[in-house]
N, C-alpha and C positions, 0 to 999 in steps of 0.2 A: 234227453239231457235235463237235469234238474236246474230250473231257472229260479235263482234267488231274487227276492225283492227287498230292497233296503228300506229303512225308516219305520220299522214296526215296533210295537210295544207288546210284550208277552208276559203272561203270568201263569206259572205252573200251578195247577190245582190237583190236590191229592185226594182221591176218593170222593164219595158223595158229600161228606161233611164239609168240604170246601167248594165242591162243584155246584151243588143245588142252591145254596144261598147266592152264589155269584150269578147263576143262570136266572134265578127268580128276580134278582135286582135288575138285571138287564131287561127281562120281559116287562117288568113294571115301569121301566123307563122308556119303553118303546113308544114311538109317536106315529109311525107310518106303516111298518111292515115287519112281520116275524115269519121266519121259516125254521121249523124244528123237525129234524129227521132222527128217528130212533129205531133201532132194531127191536128192542124190547121196551114197551111202555106198560107198566104194571099198575094195577089198581091197589096201591099200598100207600104208605105215608108219603113217600117221595112222589109217586105218580099223582096223587090227589093234590099235592102241593103245587106241582108244575101245571096240572090241569086247571087249578084255580087261577094261577097267574095268567094262563092263556085266555081263560074266560074274562078276566078283568080287562085284558088288553083288547079283546074283541068287542066288549061292551063300550069301550071308549073310542071305537072307530078304527082301531088298528087292523090292517089286513093280516089276519092270523092264520098260518098254514101249519098243519101237523101231518107229517107223512110217517107211517109206521110200516114195518115189514109184516107180510101176511103170515109168516111162520113164527117169527120171534114174538109177535104180539097177537097170536091167534086166540089167546085166552083173555084178551082185554075185555073187561066188563062192559057190555053194551049200554048199561045205564050211565056209566061215566062218559062214554062216547056221545050219547044222546044229550047229556048235560052240556058238554062242550059245544056241540053243534047248535043247540038251542040258544047259546050265548053268542053264536056267530063264528065260532072257530071252524075253519074249512079243514075237513078231515079226509084223507085218502089212505088206502092200503096198497102197498107195493106187492104185486103178485098174490092176490088174496085166495086164489083157487089152489088149495093143497089137497092132493090125492094121496093118502098115506099108503095105498097099496101099489103105487107105481114108483119106479126108480129111474127117473130121467134127469139128465143134467139140467134141464130147464127148472126142475123142482129145486135144485141146489143153488140156483142163481138168486141169491138173497140180497136185500138191501141192508148191509151190515154197518153202514156208516152211522156215526153219532155226531151230527152237525147241528149247529144253531147259528142263524144269522139274523141280527136285529138292526133294522133301519139301514142296512148296508154299511154300518159303521163298526159294529162289534160282532165277533164270531167266536164260537167255541168249537174246538176240534179235539177229539180224543176217543177213549174207549169206554166211556161211562154211559150205560143205558139209563133210562128213566125207571129205575127200580131201587128200592131202599137197600143200603149196604148190608143190612142185617136180614134180608128177605130169605136167603137160602136156609132151608130147614137144618137144624143142628149146627148152626153157624154162629159161633159166639163173637169172635172179633170181626170187625167190618171187612167187607170185600176190599181188596187192595187194587187200585186202578188210578189212572191219570187222565187229565184233560188240560187243554191250554186255552186261556182267554186271549184273544187277539184284537188289537186295534192298529190301523195303519193301512198303507197302500196294498197290502196283501188281500184286502177285502175285494179289490177289483178282480182277483182270481177266484175267490171263494163264492161270492154272491151269485154270479151267473150259473154256477154249478147247481146250486139248490133250486134256483128258478127253473132251470132247464129240466131237471128231473121231475119237478112238480108238474110242469106243462106236459111232459111225456106221459106220466101216469094218468093225468086227467084226460088226455086225448085217447088213451087206450082203454078207458073204462066207460062204456056207454052209459048214458043217463046222468052223467055228472053235470052239475050246474056250473057252467062256465062263468067266470067272473072277469070283469075288466082288469087289465094289468095296471098295477100302480107304477107311474112313471118315476121310478127310483133307480138311481145308479150310484155305485160306490165311487168315492173320490180318492185320488191318490194324495191324501193328506198325511204329512209326516207326523207320526205319533211317538217315535222313539228312535233307537239306533240299531235295532236288531234285524239281522238278515235272515229271511225265512222263505221257504218254498212250500207251495201247496201241491200235493200229488193225490190223484185219485186212481182207482182201479175200476175199469168198466170193461164191457165186452166189445167196444168199438175202437176208438183211437188210443185208449190208455190201458190196454190189456196187461202190459208188463211193467208199467212205470214204477210201481212201488218196489217190486222185486229187483228191478234193474238198479234202482237207487241204493237198495241194501247191498247188492253185489258190488257196486262201484265203491261204496264206502268201506266194505270189508277188504276189497282188493287194495285200496289205498291206505289202509290202517298201518301205522308205524309203531305204536306202543301198546294200545289197549282197545279191546272190543268188549263192551258190556251190553248184553241183550237180556231183556226180561220179556218173556212170552208165555201167556197162559196156555196156549195150545201150540206146541213146537214139534212139527213133523216136516222138516225141510226136505226138498228134493235133492237130487244128486249134485247139481251145480252149487247149491247153497252149502251143502255139507263139505264139498271139496274146497270151496272158498274159505270156510272157517278153518279147515285143517291146514291149508296152505298158509294162512295167516299165522297159525300157531307154529308151523315149521320154520317160518322166518323170524321167530322170536317175539311175536306179538302175544301179549297176555289176552287170552280169549276166555270170557266168563259168561256162563249161561245161568240165569235165574229162572227156574221153571216151576210149574205147578207140582206141588208135592202131594196134595190131597186128591183122592179119586173123585172126579166129577163125571167124566164120560169114560166108561170102562175100556172100550175099544181103543180110544186114542191114548189113554193112560198107559196101556201095555205096549201099544205100537210104538210110541215115542221112546219108551225105555229100551226097545230093541236096538236103538242107535247109540245108547250110552257107551257101550264097550269101545266102539270105534273112536268116539270123541275122547274118551279118557286115555286111550292108547296114543292119541295124537297130542296129548298134553293140554287138552281143553278142560277148564274147571266147570263143574256142574254143581249148582246149589239148588236144592229143592225147598220151596217155600211151604211151610206147614202151619204157620200161625193162623192163617185164614185162607180163603180162596183167592188165589192170584188171578187177576183179570187184566193185568197190565200188558201193553203192547208197545214197548219203548226200547230205545237203544241209545248208548253214548259211545262215540268213537273218538279215540285220541284226546279225550277230555275237551273237545271243541265242537264236534258235530253231534247232534242229537235228533231223534225222531220220536214223535208222540202221535198216536192215532188209533184206528180201529182194526188195522190189519195184523192178524196173527201170522206166524211163519208156518203155514200149512197149506195144502192144496186148495181148500175151500176159499181161504182169504186171497191167496196169490193168483188163483186161476179162475175163480167162479164168481165170488161175491163182489158187490159194489163196496168199495172201501175208501177211506180218506185219511191221509197222514200229513203232518207238517214236518219238514226237515229244517233244522235250525243250525245256522253257522254262528255260534255265539258262545264264547268261553264261559261267561257268567251263567247263562242258562244251563249249559251242559254241566257245569260244576254243581248247580243246585239239584239237577235231576240225578246226577251220579251220587251226590251225598245222600239223597233220599233212598236210592236203591241200596247203597252201602249200609245205611241204617236198617233197612228192611232185612237184608241178609244177616246182619249181626243179631237182630232181635227175633227173627222168625224163620230162618232157613238153616238147613243142615247140608254140609258139603258131602257129595258122593265121592268116596275115595276109590281109586282104581283097584287097590288090593282087595278091599271088602266086596267090591262089585263083582269081581271074578269068582267069588264064593257064593253067588246066588243059588238058592235051592233049585233043583231040577224043575220042579213044578212052576216056579216063577219064570224060568228061562223058556219053558215050553209056552206058557201063557203069552210072554212077550213076542215070541216069533209067530205064534198063531195070530196075535193081534196085528202084527206088522203085515203078515201075508194077507189077512182079510182086508186091512186098510188099503193095501195095494190093489187088491181085486176090486173093491168098491170104486176106487178112483178110475181104474181101467174100464169098468162097466159104464161109468158116467161119460166116457169118451175122452178123458183128459190125461190118461196115463202116459200117452205118447208125447205130450207137450212139454215134459220136463218137470212136472210136479213131483212125482214119486218115481224114481228109477233105481 
């Protein structure tokens, strides 16, 4: 069950142009402790900017922790890491041993969260990695994504999560220099009026929390479901929930990646378009730049922002983090932003034209879909509901 916490103050941040200045300001204001988790930490303009802020914090005595994923950040420049460590930044890698010639589900269990917690008073939750918006080659407009800055009682739920994962990774990697824990705890101080829940996906107690929250919200929708997802390959239960919502008169709108980033997923996801369009679901493909958003707005009241895509990797394997917000003003702001993005950079996929796809494209889509199902099955998760 999603447990909402009252009394929070949220700010929606769109892409790195808003996120990185806000994060840097919070890091520079830190007095006691910083925890930053990132799937990708890149040695580029954004990465060096945040690395410098972490170094400044460590040099003034702030307990500064950086946790990156062993796959997403496998190419991080060792010189940048060394510079941070020499300044006192504590650096760990989640699952650093990557064997490219093996295909095991353990290899797919990644730390995909994008979280920052500063002094147990300010948190950032979203889908934005520490990488410049313009980093992707051939990529003119900036990458499109979201994060949320949070103050308030919800920190009591977020802060222990980052500390626990840091301790776990530190414990499982021999040779780490254990440091004394900072006696810091979040306080339930009222900062605003917004009602928010924090949900994580892990392999123990919270295996299905994010997917279940999505399914409950879709099942309860009465007027509109708007989902923006960079990688959209839902399982049978999720697909059925969306189609049932459309059948009862709910407007269901999907804003999906239009550009080809990962060929297999690109074609596999499009194999589902026909069934969605037949069910009356709107599909809009974002072509202006790379869509990296993982957000939704339900009935113009409920919203979610986070790191979890609607695909088997996010919903069944990776460590993810989302916030769910029950606030009409926040939902209206996010919906307005998504609507503007669709107007300026997306093209609607029409049922009539989709039925006329060339044979070669249809074959590619179904081959992609079949291969994606096979890979998930090999990983041992095909039978758990991810892709059926």
